[in-house]
N, C-alpha and C positions, 0 to 999 in steps of 0.2 A: 477576781480580786475585788474586795470591797473598797469602794471609793469614799474619800472624804468629801466634804462640801466646801465649795468656794462661793463667796457672795460678792456681787458687784453692786455698788450703790451709786446712783446717778447724782448729779448736781441738781440744784433747784432752789437755792435760797431757803426761805422758811418752809417750802414744800418738803424739805428734808425731814420734817416731823413724820412724814409717811414712813420713812425707813425705820423709825423707832417702833412703829406698829408692826412692821415686818419682822424685826428682831424679836419683839415680844411674842409674835405668833410662832416663829420658829422655835423659841424656847419652850412654848407650850407643847410642841410636837417633839421635843427633845432632840432637835436638830441644832447642832453646834457647829458653826463654820470654822474650818481649820485655817482659812485664809480669807481676808476681806480686801477688796479693792474699792477705791472711792475717788470721786471728783467733787470738789467744792463742798456743798453741804453733805454729800455722801462721804467725803473724806473726814469731815468733822464727826459724823455719826460713827464711822468706822474706828477712828482712833479712840474716842471715848469708850466705845464698847470693848475694844481690844485692851484698854487700860484695866478692865475688870468691872466696869460699872454696868448695872442692869438698865434696861430701857427706861423704866420709870424714873430711875435716878438721873439718867441723862436728860430726860424731859424736864425734870425739876431744875436741873442746872441750866438748861437752855432758857427756861422761863425766868430764872433769876438773873441770867446773864443779860444785863441791859445793854444790848448791842448798840442801840441808837445813842444812849447816853455816853457810851465809851467813844463813839465816833464823833460826837458833837465837838465842834471847835478843833477838829483834828486835821484840818486842811493843810497841805503843804504849800510852798510858795508857787508850785506849778498848778495849783487849783485842784489837785487830786486829794483824796482822803488818805491820810497816813495810816499805815498798818501797825505802827509801833504800839499804840494803846492796846490793840488786840493781842500783840505778842506778850505784853505785860500781863494781861488778864489770863491768857492761856497758860502762862508759865506757872501759875498757881496749881493748875491741874497736872501739868507735865514737868515737874521740877528737874527730871533727869534729861529731858529734851533729846531723846534718841529713840529710834525705832526699836532697838534691842530691848528697851524697857517694857515694851508692850507684851501682853500675854498671848496675843494672836498675831501672826504676821500680817502686816498691812502694806498695801501698795497705794501710793497717792499719785494721781495724774496732774501734771502742770504743763502749761504752755511756755516754751522759750520764746519770749516776745520778739527778740531780735531776729532769731533764725526762723521763726514760724514753725517750730517743730514741737511735738509732744515729748515729754520726758517723764519717766516713771521712777519715783523715789521709794525705796524700801529698806534703806539702811543709813546709818549715820544720824546726823542732826535731824530732828523731827519737825520742830515748830516752823522753821522757815518754809519748807515745802508745804506744810499744812496751811499756813497763812497765804502763801502764793496761790494755792489751789482755790481759795475763796476770794481772791483779789480780782474782781470783775474789771476787765479792761476799760479804760477811759473814766473809771469811777475811783478805783483804788490805785495807789502808786504800786508799780511792780516791786517785787521782792528780789533783792540781789542774792544770788547763791553761786558761789565759785566763779565770780566775775561775770555772770550772765543774769539777765533779768527775766523773772517768771511771773506769770499771771494764771488766772483761772484755767483749768484744763478743759472746761466744757466746750469751747469752740472747736477743739480738735478731737476730744474723746470724752464725751459726757457720761459714758457707761463703760469704764475700762474693763477689758477682758484680757489684756496683754499678758502673755507669759503663763497663762493658766493651762497646765497640762491636763487635758480632758481624759487622758488615760488614768489619771490619779484622782481627778476631782469631778463631782457633779457641780456644774456651774449654774447658780441661781442669779438672775438679774432683777433688780428692784428699780423701777423707773418712776420717779416722782413727777415727771414732766409730761403730763398728758395734754396733747393739743386738741382743744375743742373749738367749736364756733364761738365767735365773739358775741357776748350777750348784751353788752352795753357799749356806748360810744367810748372811743379811746382818747386819752390825753397824750401828751408827748412822752410822759413817763411810762404809761402802760403800753403805748405803741412801741416804744424802744424795747421794753421787756419782752413783748410778744415777738418782735423781730428777732431778738437774740435766741429765744427758745425755738422758734421756727427754724433758725439756722442750725442749731445743734441737734435738732430732731433727726436729721439725716444720719449722723454718726451713731445715734442710738439705735436706729433701725439696722444698721450694719452689725453692731455689737449683739443685738438681739438674736441674730442668726447663730451665734456661738453659744447661746445659753441653752441648757437642758430644760430649764423652766424659767418663765418670765412673769414677773409680778408687777401689775399696775392696777389702777382703779379709775374708771371713767369720770368719777366725781371729782378727781383731783384737778380737772381742767378749770374748775371754777375758782380756784385759789391762785393768788399772786405770789411772787417770790418774796414779797415783803409782808405777807399775811401772818405775822407772828401771833395775833390774837386768836387765830383759829387752829392753833397747834393740836389741841385735844381732838378736834374733829379729824384732822389729817392722820393722827396716830390711829384712830379707830378705822379709818379707811385702809391703812396698811395692814392692820389686823384682819380686816374683812378680806383683803386680797389673799392673805395666806389661807384663811379658812376656805375660800372658794377653790383653792388648789390643794386642799388637805390630802386627798387621796393620791394625787400625783406626787406630792412631796413624800408621803409615807412610802410610796412605791419605789422611791429612789434609795431609801434607807437600806 
């Protein structure tokens, strides 16, 4: 039986530009995912792509999407960054605000902050799970969904493979978070970021075992989660990662 392709996209902040290169490379090989799963930045890339936008169109939107301007002066009384401005900005792209409006089925991983459990959203309202998935704990306010509070899925599942029937799908994993040696001295922000990604790397290794093919690039280790100005370089690295596995990918078709 011929299998379809499922694609899992990791979190990683601005490193998520890597996934756009992966999607572009897969298109060049005429590989169209029939299902996409994502956490945090991977969830953003997944939903924009599933909306019908091409990778280059998504890149332009992300470059135009002045994330820091939107967040400026958006602090809540608890000292956390409000996600409401992000909701308003994304509503322009997703006016229907439901999973069923997407052209490709998408699954988004979020962490139930109170219970300490992962939850996967794939139906019903879209924007709240999407925004929750990018809401880094202790920085963004949690997003309330059905009476519970949700944040970034990365701490519990940064490369979601949940529910993928590998009798039906070839599963491709795209990991934007490559952990390399520290090149420069760390400040409190970069040290906190590194600690976070070191913590989530364990669940990525676990998910990797379920992938038929795993894509990453060692050069991604030099970029930070806030490195928006190097988006084009990271897109190229994603494209290079696909090119390096071209024969293996075509062998799965």
